[in-house]
N, C-alpha and C positions, 0 to 999 in steps of 0.2 A: 236545542243546540248546544255543541259542544264549544268550550272552553279552554282555547289552546292558552299553554303559557311558559316564557321562555325561561329555560334553566339556568341558571346563575352562573355569571362570568365566571372561570377560574382564575384563582386569587393569585397567580402567578403562572406568565406563559413561558414554558421553557422550551427555547429556539436551539436547533442543531442544523447543521450542513453535512454532505456528505459531498467530499471533492475525490473523484474517483480517475486513475488514469489505467487505461486499458491497453494491452496488444503491445506493450513498449519491448521491445527487441534490444536486447543488449548483447553483445558478443563477450563471452568472459572467458577467465581461466581457472577453471573448474572440473573437477571430477577427484575419481580415487583410484581409479584404473591407469596401466602403465600408459595406453594407448592415449587416455585422456590427457595426458601430461605435457605432451610436446604440442598440441592442439589447443585454441581457444572453441567456443562453441556459443550456438544461440543460447539466452535464456528469453523466454516470455512470460512480463509479468503483468500482474494486475496490483494496482493496490488502490485501496480505498480506505480515503481517511474522513473521519467523524471530527467537524472541527463544532467550535462554540457560536458557530453562524455571523453572517456577514452583516457589522453594522453602516456599511458606506459603498455606496459602488467604486469602490479601489481597490488593488489588488493587495495594497496592504493590509486591509482587514477581512485577508481569505488565503490559503496555500497556492503559491505560484505552482504551475504544473512543470516548468522547468525545473525548480528544487529539488521536485519528485524524480526527475530523469536524469539530472546530474547527480542526484546521490546512488544512485542505479549504476550510472555508468562508472562513477569513480570505485563502486564496488566491483565490476568486472574487470578494472583493472588489478584487484587482487587477489593473489592467490588464495582462493577457497574450495574446499574437498568436498562441501555438502552442498544442494540447493537448501536444505533447513538451516543452514550456517548463514546462508546467504540472504535467505528470507529472514532470519532471526534480525541481523543488522540492518537491513533495509528500513523493519518494521522498527527498530530504535531509533535511527535517523531520522524516519519522519514523527515520531513520536515526540524528537526532541523540537521541532518546530513550531513556531508560537501559534498558540491557539489549538493546536491539535491533541484530542482526548483519547483517541482511539484510532487504531492501524489495523490493518490487515493485509498482508500481503502472499499473494499467492504464486509460486514462481510454478514455471512448467519445462521441463528439458526435453525439448521433441527428439533430440537425437540418443536417448538414455537407452531406450527398448524397443527399438523401432518393429514392429511397427507401431507400438502402444506407445504412451505419452505418460512420462513421469512426472509429476505432480506434487507440491507442498504449501500448505497456506497456512502462515504466523498470523495470529492475533495478539497484538499486545494493548492492554488498556492503561490509564492512567490512574492511580488511585484517588479517587475521591472521599 
């Protein structure tokens, strides 16, 4: 007969939650070329946030998706040259949200290199 033993329970359970917003389209004042200076163009954004976890079944215990979208839309209204800068600024704004431990932001610029897609990902992590 085989004897089964239960593994000891971990001393502490670490919990985290990933909050994501994908395919968020923002029309932005972005670009470095002369033909980009006079027209706004679409960016397709994906944001993934690592949070401390949800303590209650309430929006106050997590990140509100609308806050992420609002931060991206506010950046779209600013003149920014590079999608790298856009991604960095959005990641920093997300990292400043309560409970966010890390932020990864991918920005796609569909019209940058037709028929290809220009893309950049920036990751920021809170030091512990």
